[in-house]
Backbone as ProteinMPNN parsed JSONL, in Angstrom:
{"seq_chain_A": "MPSVCVDAMRALVEGRLDAWQGLPRGCGRQAAEAAFGPGEGGPDGVAPLEGTATAFRRYGPSPRVPHAVQVWLRDEAILAIEVAGLVPAGPLDELLGPAEAIERSGLGSVHSQRIHASRGLVLHVQNITGAIVRAYGFPSCTLAQFNELPWGRLQVGRRPVR", "coords_chain_A": {"N_chain_A": [[4.452, -16.983, -13.039], [3.875, -16.688, -9.692], [1.018, -18.031, -8.068], [0.559, -17.41, -5.443], [1.314, -14.778, -5.201], [-0.642, -13.41, -6.727], [-2.973, -14.143, -5.321], [-2.442, -12.962, -2.803], [-2.287, -10.216, -3.467], [-4.858, -9.75, -4.421], [-6.33, -10.235, -2.085], [-5.551, -8.019, -0.565], [-6.601, -5.727, -2.028], [-9.244, -6.396, -1.96], [-9.902, -5.893, 0.571], [-9.626, -7.839, 2.46], [-7.973, -8.023, 4.874], [-7.147, -9.705, 6.877], [-6.231, -11.896, 5.536], [-3.958, -10.998, 4.377], [-0.575, -11.298, 4.481], [1.705, -9.976, 3.969], [3.578, -8.845, 1.124], [4.428, -11.355, -1.03], [7.736, -12.552, -1.705], [9.342, -12.039, -4.835], [7.249, -11.244, -6.487], [5.973, -9.847, -9.461], [5.399, -7.61, -12.271], [3.699, -9.101, -14.014], [2.166, -10.602, -12.233], [0.751, -8.558, -10.979], [-0.795, -7.642, -13.13], [-2.363, -9.926, -13.512], [-3.72, -10.011, -11.086], [-5.044, -7.508, -10.869], [-6.024, -6.828, -13.358], [-5.72, -5.241, -16.628], [-3.343, -2.579, -16.708], [-3.356, 1.092, -16.642], [-3.467, 2.675, -19.84], [-0.65, 3.355, -21.985], [2.795, 4.354, -21.22], [4.642, 3.363, -18.224], [4.308, 5.311, -15.218], [6.598, 7.61, -13.688], [8.248, 8.444, -10.744], [10.008, 10.224, -8.154], [11.6, 8.269, -5.718], [13.004, 7.965, -2.769], [15.072, 9.503, -3.84], [15.579, 8.308, -6.263], [14.568, 7.758, -9.577], [11.632, 6.074, -9.987], [9.616, 3.516, -11.286], [6.068, 3.324, -11.693], [2.859, 1.783, -11.861], [-0.519, 2.16, -12.653], [-3.662, 0.793, -11.723], [-7.101, 0.096, -12.316], [-10.0, 1.12, -10.294], [-11.834, -0.78, -7.76], [-14.53, -2.604, -6.135], [-13.923, -2.258, -3.326], [-11.946, -0.435, -3.418], [-12.009, 2.694, -4.155], [-10.426, 4.356, -5.669], [-7.62, 4.442, -7.944], [-5.3, 1.69, -7.907], [-1.932, 1.72, -7.129], [1.073, 0.442, -8.244], [4.329, 0.07, -7.271], [7.396, -0.278, -8.903], [10.519, -1.908, -9.5], [12.804, -2.756, -11.798], [10.908, -4.537, -12.938], [10.067, -5.938, -10.714], [7.841, -5.95, -7.941], [7.815, -3.417, -5.597], [6.113, -2.244, -3.726], [2.602, -1.911, -2.969], [0.311, 0.564, -3.404], [-2.623, 1.842, -2.058], [-5.35, 3.854, -2.269], [-7.947, 5.015, -0.212], [-8.915, 2.518, 0.69], [-11.4, 0.182, 1.56], [-11.971, -1.687, 4.283], [-12.802, -5.184, 4.827], [-14.013, -5.589, 7.222], [-14.008, -4.672, 10.762], [-10.936, -3.109, 11.637], [-9.421, -3.952, 13.906], [-10.413, -6.52, 14.315], [-9.705, -7.765, 11.933], [-6.922, -7.477, 11.807], [-5.836, -7.399, 14.367], [-4.102, -5.831, 17.15], [-2.141, -2.958, 16.243], [1.389, -2.972, 15.537], [2.701, -0.678, 16.011], [1.639, 2.69, 16.454], [1.767, 5.675, 14.87], [2.304, 9.175, 14.172], [0.995, 10.304, 11.117], [2.445, 11.243, 8.021], [0.681, 12.346, 6.296], [-0.998, 14.291, 7.26], [-2.231, 16.352, 9.97], [-4.453, 15.247, 11.244], [-4.296, 12.547, 10.944], [-3.186, 9.198, 11.489], [-0.72, 6.597, 11.475], [-1.155, 3.209, 11.283], [0.853, 0.662, 11.993], [1.769, -2.416, 10.772], [4.145, -4.051, 10.514], [5.216, -6.681, 10.483], [3.341, -7.929, 9.003], [3.594, -6.698, 6.631], [2.292, -4.213, 6.109], [0.991, -0.953, 6.188], [-1.273, 1.386, 7.397], [-2.701, 4.427, 6.732], [-4.677, 6.339, 8.598], [-7.623, 8.246, 9.007], [-8.132, 10.109, 11.815], [-10.577, 10.957, 12.977], [-12.791, 9.868, 11.552], [-11.951, 7.27, 11.146], [-11.481, 6.189, 8.697], [-9.586, 4.56, 6.149], [-7.151, 6.253, 4.602], [-4.906, 5.92, 3.022], [-3.178, 3.024, 2.081], [-0.38, 0.859, 2.315], [1.048, -1.969, 0.963], [3.597, -4.328, 1.368], [6.629, -6.354, 1.35], [6.805, -8.417, 4.262], [8.385, -7.335, 7.313], [10.64, -6.263, 9.943], [9.838, -3.936, 12.589], [11.883, -2.062, 12.876], [13.127, -2.28, 10.359], [11.004, -1.421, 8.787], [10.887, 1.309, 9.432], [12.935, 2.287, 7.931], [12.074, 2.142, 5.357], [10.619, 3.755, 2.439], [7.871, 3.916, 2.76], [7.58, 4.116, 5.416], [8.325, 6.643, 6.023], [6.682, 8.531, 4.936], [5.763, 11.637, 3.635], [3.763, 14.441, 2.994], [4.207, 17.132, 0.995], [3.593, 20.571, 1.571], [2.77, 23.722, 0.289], [2.628, 27.209, 0.792], [-0.183, 29.105, -0.393], [-0.098, 31.721, -2.661]], "CA_chain_A": [[4.001, -16.053, -12.029], [3.347, -17.456, -8.56], [-0.368, -17.714, -7.696], [0.571, -16.839, -4.104], [1.378, -13.325, -5.397], [-1.957, -12.959, -7.182], [-3.908, -14.31, -4.202], [-2.14, -11.96, -1.78], [-2.657, -8.884, -3.956], [-6.327, -9.677, -4.458], [-6.799, -10.103, -0.702], [-5.334, -6.629, -0.145], [-7.555, -4.787, -2.63], [-10.605, -6.802, -1.579], [-10.1, -5.521, 1.966], [-9.504, -9.021, 3.322], [-6.67, -7.767, 5.482], [-6.766, -10.862, 7.684], [-5.545, -12.829, 4.643], [-2.715, -10.352, 3.913], [0.571, -11.601, 5.349], [2.847, -9.314, 3.356], [3.779, -9.117, -0.292], [5.396, -12.443, -1.174], [8.951, -12.247, -2.469], [9.338, -12.481, -6.22], [6.072, -10.811, -7.242], [6.325, -8.895, -10.503], [4.364, -6.945, -13.062], [2.723, -10.068, -14.533], [1.249, -10.945, -11.14], [-0.14, -7.405, -10.801], [-1.762, -7.672, -14.237], [-3.283, -11.033, -13.252], [-4.533, -9.693, -9.907], [-5.816, -6.268, -10.984], [-6.445, -6.56, -14.726], [-4.75, -4.414, -17.344], [-3.043, -1.268, -16.162], [-3.709, 2.224, -17.481], [-2.762, 2.692, -21.114], [0.555, 4.168, -22.067], [3.966, 3.887, -20.477], [4.629, 3.487, -16.769], [4.642, 6.601, -14.642], [7.87, 7.638, -12.978], [8.273, 9.437, -9.673], [11.175, 10.012, -7.293], [11.418, 7.479, -4.508], [14.307, 7.985, -2.12], [16.055, 10.109, -4.717], [15.758, 7.526, -7.481], [13.385, 7.673, -10.434], [11.06, 4.741, -9.785], [8.428, 3.29, -12.107], [4.834, 2.868, -11.069], [1.784, 1.453, -12.793], [-1.831, 2.302, -12.018], [-4.717, -0.15, -12.108], [-8.404, 0.68, -12.044], [-10.656, 0.908, -9.0], [-12.618, -1.992, -7.545], [-15.576, -2.301, -5.152], [-13.397, -1.807, -2.042], [-10.903, 0.56, -3.683], [-12.667, 3.654, -5.036], [-9.423, 5.045, -6.478], [-6.691, 3.518, -8.592], [-4.237, 1.001, -7.174], [-0.646, 2.056, -7.734], [2.09, -0.562, -7.96], [5.684, 0.594, -7.419], [8.201, -1.316, -9.54], [11.949, -1.739, -9.792], [13.227, -3.871, -12.662], [9.76, -5.439, -13.086], [9.687, -6.51, -9.415], [6.986, -5.053, -7.168], [8.349, -2.943, -4.322], [4.982, -2.024, -2.818], [1.301, -1.627, -3.56], [-0.298, 1.731, -2.751], [-4.066, 1.799, -2.246], [-6.015, 5.018, -1.679], [-9.354, 4.838, 0.119], [-9.269, 1.111, 0.879], [-12.504, -0.116, 2.47], [-11.71, -3.034, 4.803], [-13.927, -6.119, 4.844], [-14.503, -5.668, 8.597], [-13.269, -3.795, 11.67], [-9.49, -3.327, 11.555], [-8.912, -4.736, 15.035], [-10.787, -7.92, 14.11], [-8.97, -8.289, 10.779], [-5.47, -7.406, 11.963], [-5.363, -7.35, 15.751], [-3.507, -4.524, 17.451], [-0.993, -2.535, 15.431], [2.688, -3.067, 16.207], [2.981, 0.697, 16.42], [0.782, 3.73, 15.89], [2.56, 6.899, 14.833], [1.754, 10.282, 13.41], [1.107, 10.123, 9.675], [2.922, 12.382, 7.264], [-0.381, 12.822, 5.41], [-1.684, 15.429, 7.849], [-2.294, 16.367, 11.433], [-5.571, 14.449, 11.764], [-4.097, 11.178, 10.503], [-2.151, 8.396, 12.151], [-0.418, 5.396, 10.709], [-1.181, 1.932, 11.995], [1.944, -0.097, 11.397], [1.76, -3.871, 10.923], [5.351, -4.366, 9.736], [5.375, -8.134, 10.317], [2.367, -8.335, 7.98], [3.853, -5.927, 5.426], [1.15, -3.33, 5.897], [0.817, 0.275, 6.972], [-2.544, 2.038, 7.08], [-2.816, 5.83, 7.147], [-6.081, 6.38, 8.992], [-8.156, 9.531, 9.442], [-8.405, 9.88, 13.234], [-11.957, 11.257, 13.373], [-13.729, 8.928, 10.933], [-11.402, 5.916, 11.119], [-11.346, 5.742, 7.309], [-8.237, 4.366, 5.627], [-6.885, 7.216, 3.552], [-3.928, 5.289, 2.146], [-2.578, 1.789, 2.595], [0.768, 0.343, 1.569], [1.387, -3.363, 1.171], [5.001, -4.557, 1.019], [7.073, -7.588, 2.009], [6.851, -8.316, 5.726], [9.689, -6.925, 7.829], [10.601, -5.855, 11.338], [9.495, -2.53, 12.784], [13.097, -1.282, 12.592], [13.276, -2.246, 8.9], [9.927, -0.583, 8.261], [11.233, 2.721, 9.611], [13.902, 2.652, 6.889], [11.403, 2.089, 4.058], [9.952, 5.011, 2.085], [6.489, 3.877, 3.254], [7.661, 4.47, 6.831], [8.688, 8.058, 6.175], [5.836, 9.246, 3.985], [5.46, 13.03, 3.949], [3.12, 15.192, 1.922], [4.695, 18.511, 1.014], [2.584, 21.615, 1.429], [3.334, 25.033, 0.029], [1.607, 28.263, 0.978], [-0.783, 29.674, -1.59], [0.182, 33.166, -2.697]], "C_chain_A": [[3.373, -16.852, -10.892], [1.913, -17.041, -8.202], [-0.435, -17.133, -6.299], [0.627, -15.307, -4.184], [0.002, -12.769, -5.762], [-2.962, -13.037, -6.045], [-3.689, -13.239, -3.137], [-2.586, -10.574, -2.229], [-4.168, -8.716, -4.029], [-6.893, -9.528, -3.048], [-6.662, -8.651, -0.228], [-6.4, -5.713, -0.714], [-9.01, -5.173, -2.379], [-10.884, -6.485, -0.114], [-10.03, -6.676, 2.939], [-8.129, -8.984, 3.995], [-6.211, -8.908, 6.385], [-6.018, -11.896, 6.848], [-4.218, -12.262, 4.127], [-1.611, -10.619, 4.927], [1.848, -10.963, 4.824], [2.945, -9.699, 1.897], [4.811, -10.235, -0.424], [6.6, -12.007, -2.008], [8.786, -12.77, -3.894], [8.117, -12.084, -7.03], [6.482, -9.732, -8.241], [5.111, -8.357, -11.233], [3.301, -7.919, -13.565], [1.718, -10.47, -13.466], [0.269, -9.802, -10.895], [-1.202, -7.378, -11.89], [-2.796, -8.781, -14.016], [-4.225, -10.701, -12.088], [-5.504, -8.542, -10.154], [-6.396, -6.009, -12.363], [-5.435, -5.647, -15.398], [-4.567, -3.056, -16.67], [-3.525, -0.17, -17.093], [-2.911, 2.16, -18.775], [-1.523, 3.561, -21.047], [1.686, 3.611, -21.234], [3.768, 4.013, -18.965], [4.849, 4.938, -16.382], [5.997, 6.487, -13.967], [7.802, 8.75, -11.947], [9.509, 9.18, -8.815], [10.787, 9.224, -6.047], [12.802, 7.326, -3.896], [15.405, 8.478, -3.068], [16.308, 9.38, -6.019], [14.457, 7.527, -8.281], [12.877, 6.235, -10.403], [9.771, 4.623, -10.594], [7.235, 2.923, -11.236], [3.814, 2.631, -12.168], [0.475, 1.552, -12.038], [-2.819, 1.308, -12.621], [-6.042, 0.417, -11.623], [-8.973, 0.37, -10.671], [-11.425, -0.409, -8.965], [-13.651, -1.68, -6.46], [-15.059, -1.78, -3.805], [-12.257, -0.801, -2.181], [-11.492, 1.563, -4.674], [-11.71, 4.416, -5.959], [-8.493, 4.0, -7.09], [-5.735, 2.885, -7.581], [-2.939, 1.337, -7.891], [0.4, 1.049, -7.279], [3.457, 0.048, -8.265], [6.598, -0.534, -7.865], [9.679, -0.922, -9.611], [12.38, -2.977, -10.552], [12.147, -4.959, -12.736], [9.316, -6.107, -11.781], [8.849, -5.48, -8.645], [7.671, -4.716, -5.849], [7.235, -2.82, -3.287], [3.727, -1.762, -3.635], [0.68, -0.506, -2.735], [-1.78, 1.755, -3.087], [-4.679, 2.993, -1.53], [-7.48, 4.69, -1.415], [-9.808, 3.407, 0.306], [-10.394, 0.969, 1.907], [-12.289, -1.536, 2.99], [-12.983, -3.873, 4.857], [-14.518, -6.301, 6.243], [-13.724, -4.694, 9.457], [-11.777, -4.137, 11.677], [-8.957, -4.186, 12.686], [-9.26, -6.213, 14.897], [-9.977, -8.548, 12.975], [-7.476, -8.429, 11.056], [-4.965, -7.563, 13.389], [-4.721, -5.996, 16.002], [-2.313, -4.228, 16.546], [0.285, -2.718, 16.24], [3.139, -1.705, 16.7], [1.938, 1.591, 15.775], [1.568, 5.02, 16.013], [1.816, 7.966, 14.062], [1.974, 10.001, 11.921], [1.644, 11.39, 9.04], [1.877, 12.93, 6.309], [-1.128, 14.016, 5.978], [-1.86, 15.264, 9.338], [-3.435, 15.534, 12.011], [-5.494, 12.991, 11.305], [-3.044, 10.499, 11.363], [-1.863, 7.204, 11.252], [-0.373, 4.206, 11.645], [-0.19, 1.029, 11.298], [1.831, -1.568, 11.781], [2.933, -4.39, 10.096], [5.486, -5.868, 9.482], [4.372, -8.705, 9.317], [2.54, -7.527, 6.704], [2.747, -4.954, 5.095], [1.252, -2.099, 6.785], [-0.449, 0.951, 6.454], [-2.503, 3.464, 7.606], [-4.311, 6.083, 7.347], [-6.458, 7.791, 9.439], [-8.651, 9.335, 10.868], [-9.859, 10.086, 13.637], [-12.919, 10.2, 12.829], [-13.261, 7.474, 10.989], [-11.214, 5.37, 9.717], [-9.865, 5.577, 6.943], [-8.061, 5.32, 4.453], [-5.919, 6.622, 2.53], [-3.367, 4.066, 2.839], [-1.405, 1.422, 1.698], [0.983, -1.102, 1.966], [2.78, -3.611, 0.62], [5.434, -5.862, 1.658], [7.175, -7.398, 3.522], [8.277, -8.032, 6.179], [9.556, -6.646, 9.324], [10.198, -4.386, 11.415], [10.699, -1.638, 12.488], [13.325, -1.189, 11.077], [12.225, -1.351, 8.27], [10.295, 0.894, 8.339], [12.259, 3.204, 8.602], [13.281, 2.658, 5.489], [10.774, 3.438, 3.729], [8.522, 5.073, 2.615], [6.447, 4.226, 4.732], [7.974, 5.924, 7.077], [7.874, 8.938, 5.24], [5.534, 10.661, 4.482], [4.782, 13.666, 2.737], [3.592, 16.628, 2.046], [3.56, 19.487, 0.812], [3.302, 22.936, 1.203], [2.251, 26.062, 0.244], [1.097, 28.784, -0.37], [-0.536, 31.172, -1.563], [-0.829, 33.888, -3.524]], "O_chain_A": [[2.434, -17.616, -11.118], [1.625, -15.854, -8.051], [-1.391, -16.425, -5.981], [0.058, -14.619, -3.337], [-0.458, -11.785, -5.182], [-3.724, -12.095, -5.828], [-4.653, -12.671, -2.624], [-3.195, -9.837, -1.453], [-4.69, -7.643, -3.728], [-7.841, -8.77, -2.842], [-7.557, -8.123, 0.432], [-7.047, -4.987, 0.04], [-9.909, -4.354, -2.57], [-11.971, -6.771, 0.39], [-10.341, -6.514, 4.119], [-7.253, -9.803, 3.716], [-5.015, -9.06, 6.632], [-5.252, -12.691, 7.392], [-3.442, -12.985, 3.502], [-1.706, -10.215, 6.086], [2.948, -11.369, 5.197], [2.455, -10.751, 1.485], [5.948, -10.08, 0.021], [6.472, -11.181, -2.912], [8.169, -13.81, -4.122], [7.961, -12.544, -8.16], [7.242, -8.821, -7.911], [3.965, -8.614, -10.865], [2.114, -7.593, -13.545], [0.539, -10.658, -13.767], [-0.91, -10.042, -10.633], [-2.373, -7.122, -11.613], [-3.977, -8.59, -14.305], [-5.398, -11.074, -12.113], [-6.649, -8.585, -9.706], [-7.179, -5.075, -12.536], [-4.408, -5.313, -14.808], [-5.511, -2.472, -16.138], [-4.033, -0.438, -18.182], [-1.794, 1.641, -18.793], [-1.378, 4.398, -20.156], [1.569, 2.549, -20.623], [2.846, 4.681, -18.497], [5.486, 5.701, -17.108], [6.479, 5.384, -13.707], [7.355, 9.859, -12.24], [10.002, 8.054, -8.754], [9.767, 9.495, -5.414], [13.663, 6.638, -4.445], [16.514, 7.942, -3.091], [17.164, 9.792, -6.803], [13.378, 7.323, -7.726], [13.6, 5.3, -10.749], [8.937, 5.529, -10.583], [7.378, 2.297, -10.186], [3.897, 3.201, -13.255], [0.37, 1.08, -10.907], [-2.818, 1.025, -13.819], [-6.087, 1.138, -10.626], [-8.496, -0.525, -9.973], [-11.637, -1.057, -9.989], [-13.639, -0.577, -5.915], [-15.71, -0.93, -3.198], [-11.675, -0.368, -1.186], [-11.483, 1.327, -5.882], [-12.146, 5.048, -6.921], [-8.585, 2.814, -6.775], [-5.413, 3.471, -6.547], [-2.857, 1.247, -9.116], [0.59, 0.831, -6.083], [3.71, 0.49, -9.386], [6.585, -1.619, -7.283], [10.021, 0.25, -9.764], [12.334, -4.094, -10.036], [12.44, -6.148, -12.611], [8.283, -6.777, -11.757], [9.126, -4.281, -8.699], [8.055, -5.602, -5.086], [7.384, -3.231, -2.136], [3.785, -1.438, -4.821], [0.542, -0.619, -1.517], [-2.158, 1.697, -4.258], [-4.541, 3.127, -0.314], [-8.171, 4.155, -2.281], [-10.983, 3.107, 0.099], [-10.343, 1.561, 2.985], [-12.411, -2.494, 2.226], [-14.092, -3.342, 4.923], [-15.44, -7.097, 6.419], [-12.871, -3.964, 8.951], [-11.401, -5.309, 11.716], [-8.124, -5.063, 12.454], [-8.484, -7.071, 15.318], [-9.606, -9.72, 13.046], [-6.839, -9.378, 10.599], [-3.782, -7.834, 13.597], [-4.792, -5.108, 15.153], [-1.579, -5.13, 16.142], [0.272, -2.632, 17.468], [3.87, -1.597, 17.685], [1.421, 1.295, 14.698], [1.984, 5.413, 17.103], [0.824, 7.692, 13.387], [3.033, 9.512, 11.528], [1.323, 12.494, 9.483], [2.151, 13.885, 5.582], [-1.835, 14.697, 5.235], [-1.665, 14.183, 9.893], [-3.373, 15.151, 13.179], [-6.503, 12.287, 11.282], [-2.136, 11.142, 11.89], [-2.662, 6.852, 10.384], [0.339, 4.195, 12.65], [-0.379, 0.671, 10.135], [1.802, -1.916, 12.962], [2.739, -5.085, 9.099], [5.834, -6.278, 8.375], [4.533, -9.829, 8.842], [1.729, -7.647, 5.785], [2.307, -4.866, 3.949], [1.558, -2.193, 7.974], [-0.666, 1.071, 5.248], [-2.292, 3.681, 8.799], [-5.097, 6.047, 6.401], [-5.705, 8.447, 10.158], [-9.505, 8.482, 11.109], [-10.326, 9.433, 14.569], [-13.767, 9.693, 13.565], [-14.073, 6.554, 10.892], [-10.83, 4.212, 9.552], [-9.014, 6.355, 7.373], [-8.744, 5.202, 3.436], [-6.092, 6.797, 1.324], [-3.114, 4.081, 4.043], [-1.433, 1.643, 0.487], [1.087, -1.426, 3.148], [3.107, -3.154, -0.475], [4.677, -6.433, 2.442], [7.584, -6.338, 3.996], [9.245, -8.428, 5.529], [8.473, -6.782, 9.892], [10.219, -3.68, 10.407], [10.542, -0.564, 11.907], [13.681, -0.124, 10.573], [12.514, -0.609, 7.331], [10.036, 1.647, 7.401], [12.438, 4.411, 8.434], [13.904, 3.133, 4.54], [10.428, 4.192, 4.638], [8.011, 6.158, 2.892], [5.393, 4.594, 5.251], [7.9, 6.395, 8.211], [8.348, 9.988, 4.805], [5.1, 10.848, 5.619], [5.19, 13.446, 1.597], [3.4, 17.266, 3.081], [2.673, 19.265, -0.012], [4.312, 23.228, 1.844], [1.087, 25.825, -0.081], [1.845, 28.886, -1.343], [-0.747, 31.818, -0.537], [-0.752, 35.108, -3.667]]}, "name": "protein", "num_of_chains": 1, "seq": "MPSVCVDAMRALVEGRLDAWQGLPRGCGRQAAEAAFGPGEGGPDGVAPLEGTATAFRRYGPSPRVPHAVQVWLRDEAILAIEVAGLVPAGPLDELLGPAEAIERSGLGSVHSQRIHASRGLVLHVQNITGAIVRAYGFPSCTLAQFNELPWGRLQVGRRPVR"}
């Protein structure tokens, strides 16, 4: 297991976004276990991702991640790391510089997504408070490639209550 994978994943969940340069290629489940500790007990979860049943594994919270970290897997390889409620180690502009693009978030009308495709990062930010609601770390790519990824088209479905 490459230590570059473990170091990168730890930087992400520790909020050291300036050290995050994208998920290195070749990172797998063993690196996630080394970075985050043991996952939740039981089998992997499965959820649809682009129409395909995709495995995910949850890891416990940490000081800068009040909720579980979810790692999306395909054939033991990490596709992306999903982090809810990430607390950055400093102001986003100082850690990351300007976003490559800022777009409406599919998480809700008061959210936007700060896209740092070349750094393999998208942050869904609450517009009023500036809090990171959800972050996705993935291998670095171009903005055009990002728009084709599931993390670039995230939508939360809402149904009326009857």
